[in-house]
C-alpha positions as CSV (number, residue, x, y, z in Angstrom):
1,M,103.9,99.6,-39.3
2,L,106.8,101.9,-40.1
3,A,107.9,102.4,-43.7
4,L,111.6,102.7,-44.2
5,P,112.8,105.5,-46.4
6,T,114.8,104.4,-49.4
7,L,117.7,106.2,-51.1
8,T,116.4,107.5,-54.3
9,V,117.8,105.3,-57.1
10,S,117.7,105.9,-60.8
11,P,116.6,103.1,-63.2
12,S,120.2,102.4,-63.9
13,G,120.8,101.6,-60.2
14,A,122.8,104.7,-59.4
15,V,121.9,106.8,-56.4
16,E,120.1,110.0,-57.5
17,R,121.8,113.3,-56.7
18,P,119.1,116.0,-56.8
19,A,121.4,119.0,-56.8
20,A,123.5,117.6,-59.6
21,G,120.2,116.7,-61.4
22,A,119.0,120.3,-61.0
23,F,122.3,121.6,-62.3
24,A,122.2,119.3,-65.3
25,F,118.6,120.3,-66.0
26,I,119.3,124.0,-65.9
27,F,122.6,123.8,-67.8
28,T,120.9,121.8,-70.5
29,R,117.9,124.0,-71.0
30,L,119.7,127.3,-71.0
31,P,122.4,126.4,-73.6
32,A,119.6,125.0,-75.8
33,L,117.7,128.2,-75.6
34,L,120.8,130.3,-76.1
35,R,121.9,128.3,-79.1
36,I,118.5,128.4,-80.9
37,S,117.8,132.1,-80.2
38,C,121.3,133.3,-81.2
39,G,121.2,131.0,-84.2
40,L,117.9,132.3,-85.5
41,V,118.8,136.0,-84.9
42,G,122.3,135.5,-86.4
43,A,120.8,134.0,-89.5
44,G,118.7,137.1,-90.1
45,V,121.6,139.4,-89.4
46,A,124.0,137.5,-91.7
47,L,121.6,137.6,-94.6
48,A,120.9,141.3,-94.2
49,V,124.4,142.5,-95.1
50,R,125.9,140.8,-98.1
51,T,128.3,143.5,-99.5
52,P,131.6,142.3,-101.0
53,P,133.8,140.6,-100.2
54,V,130.9,138.5,-98.8
55,R,130.2,135.6,-101.2
56,T,126.5,135.0,-101.2
57,E,127.0,131.5,-102.8
58,L,128.9,130.6,-99.6
59,L,126.9,132.7,-97.1
60,V,123.5,131.2,-97.8
61,P,124.5,127.5,-97.5
62,A,126.6,128.4,-94.4
63,V,123.6,130.2,-92.7
64,A,121.3,127.3,-93.7
65,V,123.7,124.7,-92.1
66,L,124.2,126.8,-89.0
67,T,120.4,127.4,-88.6
68,A,119.6,123.7,-89.0
69,W,122.4,122.9,-86.5
70,S,121.0,125.4,-84.0
71,V,117.5,123.8,-84.2
72,W,118.9,120.3,-84.0
73,Y,121.2,121.2,-81.1
74,A,118.3,122.7,-79.1
75,L,116.0,119.8,-79.7
76,R,118.6,117.2,-79.0
77,A,119.7,119.0,-75.8
78,W,116.2,119.5,-74.6
79,R,115.2,115.8,-75.1
80,H,118.4,113.9,-74.3
81,G,120.9,116.3,-72.7
82,I,124.2,117.7,-74.0
83,G,126.8,115.0,-74.6
84,A,130.4,115.2,-75.8
85,A,129.4,114.7,-79.5
86,L,127.1,117.7,-79.3
87,V,129.8,119.9,-77.8
88,I,132.5,118.8,-80.2
89,G,130.2,119.3,-83.2
90,D,129.3,122.8,-82.0
91,V,133.0,123.8,-81.5
92,L,134.1,122.4,-84.8
93,L,131.3,124.0,-86.8
94,T,131.9,127.4,-85.1
95,G,135.6,127.2,-85.6
96,V,135.2,126.6,-89.3
97,T,132.7,129.5,-89.6
98,C,135.2,131.8,-87.7
99,L,138.0,130.9,-90.2
100,A,135.6,131.9,-93.0
101,I,135.0,135.4,-91.7
102,P,136.6,137.0,-94.8
103,V,133.9,135.7,-97.1
104,L,131.0,135.6,-94.6
105,V,131.0,139.0,-92.9
106,A,131.0,142.4,-94.5
107,P,133.9,144.6,-93.5
108,E,131.7,147.4,-92.3
109,V,130.0,145.2,-89.6
110,L,133.0,143.3,-88.5
111,P,134.6,145.8,-86.0
112,G,133.2,146.4,-82.6
113,E,132.6,142.7,-81.8
114,A,129.1,143.0,-83.1
115,S,129.1,140.7,-86.1
116,W,126.9,137.6,-86.2
117,I,130.0,135.4,-86.1
118,A,131.2,137.2,-83.0
119,V,127.9,136.4,-81.3
120,L,128.2,132.8,-82.6
121,A,131.7,132.4,-81.1
122,S,130.6,133.8,-77.7
123,T,127.6,131.5,-77.6
124,T,129.7,128.4,-78.4
125,V,132.4,129.3,-75.8
126,I,129.8,129.9,-73.0
127,N,127.8,126.7,-73.9
128,A,131.0,124.6,-73.9
129,Q,132.0,125.8,-70.4
130,A,128.6,125.2,-69.0
131,T,128.1,121.7,-70.4
132,A,131.5,120.0,-70.6
133,P,134.2,119.2,-68.0
134,A,136.9,121.8,-67.6
135,R,139.5,119.5,-69.2
136,W,137.5,119.6,-72.4
137,S,135.7,122.9,-72.2
138,I,138.7,125.2,-71.7
139,P,140.6,123.8,-74.8
140,A,137.4,124.1,-76.7
141,G,137.2,127.8,-75.7
142,L,140.8,128.3,-76.7
143,L,140.2,126.6,-80.1
144,V,137.2,128.9,-80.9
145,T,139.2,131.9,-79.7
146,A,142.1,131.1,-82.0
147,A,139.9,130.4,-85.0
148,Y,138.1,133.8,-84.5
149,A,141.4,135.6,-84.2
150,V,142.8,134.0,-87.3
151,G,139.6,134.7,-89.3
152,A,139.3,138.4,-88.2
153,H,143.0,139.0,-88.8
154,T,142.8,137.4,-92.3
155,A,139.8,139.7,-93.1
156,G,142.2,142.6,-92.4
157,H,141.0,143.6,-88.9
158,P,143.7,142.8,-86.4
159,A,142.2,145.1,-83.8
160,E,138.9,143.2,-83.9
161,A,140.9,140.0,-83.8
162,S,142.6,141.0,-80.6
163,A,139.6,142.7,-79.0
164,H,137.2,139.8,-79.4
165,A,139.8,137.2,-78.7
166,A,140.3,138.9,-75.4
167,T,136.5,138.9,-74.8
168,L,136.3,135.2,-75.7
169,L,139.1,134.4,-73.3
170,A,137.4,136.3,-70.5
171,Q,134.1,134.5,-71.3
172,T,135.9,131.2,-71.2
173,A,137.6,131.9,-67.9
174,C,134.5,133.4,-66.1
175,T,132.1,130.7,-67.3
176,A,134.5,127.9,-66.5
177,M,135.1,129.3,-62.9
178,M,131.4,129.9,-62.4
179,T,130.6,126.4,-63.5
180,A,133.3,124.8,-61.4
181,V,132.1,126.6,-58.3
182,M,128.5,125.6,-58.9
183,R,129.5,122.0,-59.6
184,R,131.5,121.9,-56.3
185,R,128.6,123.4,-54.4
186,M,126.2,120.9,-56.0
187,A,128.5,118.0,-55.0
188,R,128.6,119.2,-51.4
189,A,124.8,119.6,-51.4
190,D,124.3,116.1,-52.8
191,A,126.8,114.7,-50.3
192,A,124.9,116.3,-47.4
193,F,121.6,115.1,-48.8
194,L,122.8,111.5,-49.1
195,A,124.3,111.6,-45.6
196,N,121.0,112.9,-44.3
197,Q,119.1,110.2,-46.1
198,R,121.4,107.5,-44.7
199,A,121.1,109.0,-41.2
200,S,117.3,109.2,-41.4
201,R,117.2,105.6,-42.6
202,A,119.5,104.4,-39.8
203,A,117.4,106.3,-37.2
204,L,114.2,104.8,-38.5
205,V,115.7,101.3,-38.6
206,A,116.6,101.8,-35.0
207,R,113.2,103.1,-34.1
208,T,111.6,100.2,-36.0
209,A,113.7,97.7,-34.2
210,R,112.9,99.3,-30.9
211,A,109.2,99.3,-31.7
212,A,109.3,95.6,-32.6
213,E,111.1,94.9,-29.3
214,R,108.5,96.9,-27.3
215,Q,105.7,95.0,-29.1
216,Q,107.3,91.7,-28.3
217,N,107.8,92.8,-24.7
218,R,104.1,93.8,-24.5
219,D,103.0,90.4,-25.8
220,L,105.2,88.5,-23.4
221,H,104.2,90.7,-20.5
222,D,100.6,90.0,-21.0
223,T,101.0,86.3,-21.4
224,V,104.1,84.3,-20.4
225,L,105.6,86.8,-18.0
226,A,102.2,87.3,-16.2
227,T,102.0,83.5,-15.8
228,L,105.5,83.2,-14.5
229,T,104.9,86.1,-12.1
230,M,101.9,84.2,-10.7
231,V,104.0,81.1,-10.3
232,G,106.9,83.0,-8.7
233,Q,104.5,84.6,-6.2
234,G,103.5,81.1,-5.0
235,A,100.0,81.2,-6.4
236,V,100.5,77.6,-7.7
237,A,101.8,75.2,-5.1
238,G,102.2,72.1,-7.2
239,P,101.0,70.5,-10.4
240,S,97.9,72.4,-11.5
241,T,95.4,71.8,-14.3
242,A,94.6,75.6,-14.2
243,L,98.2,76.4,-14.8
244,R,98.4,74.1,-17.7
245,E,95.3,75.6,-19.2
246,R,96.7,79.1,-18.7
247,C,100.0,78.2,-20.3
248,A,98.1,76.7,-23.3
249,A,96.0,79.9,-23.5
250,D,99.2,82.0,-23.5
251,L,100.5,80.0,-26.4
252,R,97.3,80.4,-28.3
253,T,97.4,84.1,-27.6
254,L,100.9,84.5,-29.0
255,A,99.9,82.5,-32.1
256,V,96.9,84.8,-32.7
257,L,99.1,87.9,-32.3
258,A,101.7,86.5,-34.7
259,E,99.0,85.7,-37.3
260,A,97.4,89.2,-36.8
261,R,100.7,90.9,-37.3
262,S,101.4,89.0,-40.5
263,M,98.2,90.4,-42.1
264,P,98.6,93.3,-44.6
265,T,98.3,96.7,-42.9
266,D,95.5,97.7,-45.3
267,T,93.3,94.7,-44.3
268,S,90.2,95.5,-42.4
269,V,88.8,93.2,-39.7
270,R,85.8,93.0,-37.4
271,L,86.8,94.6,-34.1
272,D,83.8,93.2,-32.3
273,E,85.0,89.7,-33.2
274,R,88.5,90.4,-32.0
275,L,87.1,91.6,-28.7
276,R,85.0,88.4,-28.4
277,E,88.2,86.4,-28.9
278,V,89.7,88.4,-26.0
279,L,86.8,87.5,-23.8
280,A,87.2,83.8,-24.8
281,R,90.8,84.0,-23.5
282,L,89.5,85.1,-20.1
283,P,86.8,82.5,-19.4
284,A,87.0,82.9,-15.6
285,L,86.1,86.6,-15.8
286,P,82.4,87.5,-16.1
287,V,82.0,90.5,-18.4
288,N,78.9,92.3,-19.5
289,A,79.8,93.0,-23.2
290,D,78.2,95.4,-25.5
291,L,79.9,94.8,-28.9
292,P,78.0,96.0,-32.0
293,P,79.6,95.0,-35.3
294,G,82.3,97.3,-36.7
295,V,85.3,97.1,-39.1
296,V,88.7,98.8,-38.5
297,P,92.2,98.4,-40.0
298,A,93.9,95.2,-38.8
299,P,96.7,96.9,-36.8
300,V,94.1,99.1,-35.0
301,A,92.0,96.1,-34.2
302,E,95.0,94.3,-32.8
303,A,96.1,97.3,-30.7
304,I,92.6,97.9,-29.3
305,A,91.9,94.2,-28.6
306,E,95.2,93.6,-26.8
307,S,94.9,96.8,-24.8
308,A,91.4,95.7,-23.8
309,H,92.8,92.3,-22.9
310,A,95.5,93.9,-20.7
311,A,92.8,96.0,-18.9
312,L,90.6,92.9,-18.4
313,S,93.5,90.8,-17.2
314,N,94.2,93.5,-14.6
315,V,90.6,93.2,-13.4
316,A,90.9,89.4,-13.2
317,R,94.2,89.7,-11.3
318,H,93.3,92.6,-8.9
319,A,89.5,92.7,-8.7
320,P,88.3,89.2,-9.5
321,G,84.8,89.7,-8.0
322,A,84.1,93.1,-9.6
323,T,81.3,93.7,-12.0
324,T,83.0,94.4,-15.3
325,T,81.7,95.8,-18.6
326,L,83.2,96.0,-22.0
327,R,81.6,98.5,-24.4
328,L,82.4,99.2,-28.0
329,R,81.2,102.2,-30.0
330,I,82.2,102.9,-33.7
331,T,81.1,106.0,-35.4
332,R,82.2,107.4,-38.8
333,G,86.0,107.7,-38.5
334,S,86.4,106.9,-34.8
335,V,86.4,104.0,-32.3
336,V,85.9,104.0,-28.6
337,V,86.2,101.0,-26.3
338,E,85.6,101.2,-22.6
339,V,86.5,98.7,-19.9
340,R,84.8,99.4,-16.5
341,D,84.9,97.6,-13.2
342,D,83.6,98.5,-9.7
343,G,86.6,97.0,-8.0
344,P,88.8,98.6,-5.4
345,G,90.4,101.0,-7.9
346,F,93.9,102.5,-7.5
347,D,95.8,105.8,-7.9
348,P,97.4,105.9,-11.4
349,A,99.9,108.5,-10.1
350,T,101.4,106.0,-7.7
351,V,102.2,103.3,-10.3
352,P,106.0,103.0,-10.4
353,E,107.7,104.0,-13.6
354,H,109.2,100.5,-14.1
355,R,105.8,98.8,-14.1
356,Y,105.1,97.7,-17.7
357,G,101.4,97.1,-17.7
358,L,99.6,100.4,-18.1
359,R,102.6,102.2,-19.7
360,E,103.2,99.7,-22.5
361,S,100.4,97.2,-22.7
362,I,97.8,99.9,-22.9
363,H,99.2,103.4,-23.5
364,G,102.1,102.1,-25.6
365,R,99.9,99.9,-27.8
366,M,97.4,102.7,-28.5
367,A,100.2,105.2,-29.2
368,A,101.7,102.8,-31.8
369,V,98.6,103.2,-33.9
370,A,98.1,106.9,-33.3
371,G,95.4,106.3,-30.7
372,R,95.2,107.1,-27.1
373,A,94.2,105.6,-23.8
374,E,92.7,107.3,-20.7
375,V,92.8,105.6,-17.2
376,D,90.4,107.0,-14.7
377,S,90.6,105.3,-11.3
378,A,90.8,106.1,-7.6
379,P,90.9,104.0,-4.5
380,G,87.4,102.8,-3.6
381,H,85.9,104.1,-6.9
382,G,86.6,101.3,-9.4
383,T,88.4,101.8,-12.7
384,R,87.5,103.0,-16.2
385,I,89.9,102.6,-19.1
386,R,88.9,104.4,-22.3
387,L,90.6,103.4,-25.6
388,E,90.2,105.9,-28.6
389,W,91.3,105.8,-32.2
390,S,90.3,108.0,-35.1
391,D,91.3,107.9,-38.8
392,V,90.9,111.7,-39.1
393,G,94.2,113.4,-39.7
């Protein structure tokens, strides 16, 4: 039985998009790590230089709040992702800190874009571009840039205000463009992935439908169609008790096949019993049977039994007086069933392509369960049909 692939669906019912999921994973973990590392390092740097006009009574609480925020931001992002509230809070807290540059950063460390608040501003700008849509992240970047420029200018360093404002703008633009390109690529990858999934599912549905059709054709070929062919060839001249019995047997066979097909695929059945049922369906054919007990999966038992029935039916139809044997051997992991007769035989190479018996009723059935069939016959030398199945590999 073929299992249909399913589109990957999240618990909410939305189709999963693996590329977008990978993007979200990466651009959640990286901002979290960037925020907590810069926050902890910045706290140490901020407290190391407290020369006037830095006001320690404002610096220490500000560093404590920012450090606590960095830790909470990282934990929240790692566990639940980065939402709008986290981005807005980060931008507002950074903006307020930038405006307080005159009382939080010593004049000697402010120039050169190397102060701890400069690093804080850059981190916030980059994280905002990586985690929020452009319609929100770019204004957020501009807001942080403006706050830094105002704070540095108020502290008496217009050159630093201009220099790092330009840096923040460049970081905003570059990160926004990189994120937009990656999102676009991820969207295309997801679209291709979903299209491939749908195409694979459609192809497998078609193959499953075709397999079901072929299975039905095999069943009909070995029962009803064989009986109708016999009638059409004039083998039955009028009302016949044998014909009625054969039709009843065909109906019983189709019922047995339907019941066997409805069994769970992981059910095991006795193959020897299934083969005895096959012999019971051919009471007019004497068969020397060697059927030791053995258990195999239900679909395998059905395929082997019905392939054996097709082989025995051919003997009954083409070599009714032949000595026939049915032999079963089951070893660990493999099954072999042989049907032999000493009838007139035939040349398998001369069987027309349109003939359904050997091609589907035997070879097709065995191939459907990953087994195989060998037909060894020649004119005047009888026929041997070997059915093999193994659960190895």
